[in-house]
N, C-alpha and C positions, 0 to 999 in steps of 0.2 A: 408338565408333571416326568420329573424323569427316575431311572428306574425299579417302574413299575415289571408288572406280567408283554416280557413282548408280545404283540402281536397279537392280543391279547383287546377286545372289546371292554373300556371305564364305564360305570353307571358311575354315576354322577348327581349331587340331589341335596337341597339343608332339607337338612330331618329337623323337626319342634312339636312345640305340641299347642296345637287350635286353639287351649284358653291364655297362651299368654307364662308363662310357667316355664321360667328358664333350661332350654335343655343345655345340655352339661355333655361331655367325651366320650365313651366307654372305656377304658381302662382297662388289664387283667381281670378283675373286679367282677367286671360283668360274667365272667366268663362260670357260670352258676350251673354247668354240667360238669368244669376240668374239661375238658377235653385236650385243650387245648390252643382250641377257638376261638374266639369273642364275633356268631357270627351273630344276622341281622335282628334275627327276636329276643335275642342277648342284648341289644347293646336299648329296646324302646324301652325300657323305663327311664335310663337316664337320657335317651335323646328324643324321647317321640317318638314320629311317626318320619315316614319319607313324605314330602311336602311340594315340591317344587323338582325336577329333575334338570343336570344340564345339557338337557340332548339338542336335534338339531330345531327342534320347536319347545319349549319349553313351555312358551304360554296357554297351551297346549292341556297341559298336566298328564301328561299320558306315562305312568311310568315305565311298565314294559314295553320295549321295544328294543331295535333294533339301528337306532342315528342316535347312535352316544359315540364316546371317541374312543378310534382304537391305537395299541402306542402300536410305533414303529420294533425293527428289526433289537433293535437296543431296548427297549422298555420306553420310552419318550412320548409325550405328546403333546401339546395343545386346542385351548380349547378358549374358546374367543367368541361370541356373539352378540347381536345388538334387540336387545325385547325392545316391546314394544307394553311402561312397564302399567297404564292400564287396561289394553287387555290382560292382562298377567296377574291385574285388582280384580280384575273382574272373575278368571279365573279360579284362584283361588279366593276368594269371596262367593264364590259355587261352593267348591270345592270343605275349605272351613265355617265361614259363616262371619270373616271379615274380610275389609281391602288392604289389612292393617300389616303386611310385612314380617314385621316388626326385626327386621333381619338380628337385629343386636339381641334378639336372647334363641340362634337357628351356633346350628350345627353341621359343617360339607363334611360329606365321607365320599371314598372315593372307595368303587368295590369288582373285585371280578378280580378272579385267577385261573391258571387254565386248567382244561378238561381237565389234562392227565393228572394232575394235582389231584393223590389218596387222601382224599376229606374220610376222619369218623362216620361211623352213620348219622353221632348224634350230632354231627354240623350243620344244622337248619338253616328250611330259608328261600325255601321256594314260590318264587311268582309264575301262576299263571305256569306254564310250558319251560319256564325256569329255571334251573337247578343252585344249591349249593354255592356253585362257582363262581357265580354270573352275582352270585348277590352276597356273598362273603367280603365285609368291609376289608380293605388294606394300608388306608387310613383317611387321617378323620381332623379334625379345623373346628377351633368355635370361633365366626365370624362376631369380630371386633369392633365397636363405631371410633372410626380414625379421626 
């Protein structure tokens, strides 16, 4: 990733619908409250739920944690992880009732802005003890089958 907020941990995941409905990327049209931010809850109607984290241990599927990539002082980072597919499918099945990841029906979100960024009170997305600064989407892309 390039030009992300510097020195910030960036949660990243694929999102989707457990029933296999194709996920789409959220746009400004999803800013339901008109505050200028498409926060995590506003992405859900078109993108579905958070599914698999791109953290230190994706197959554990433990989303809220501190093992995601951290951008350097220039806002750059790379994420490269080898994951046992069978282990991931087993965890995915336990969470979503199927071991079929259906990657061509998923979107990827990158999250995270500095704690110093003043967000309107209307921005939501608290997950456990992580506030909207951690969960606010900053980039999204649709996975396309090659």
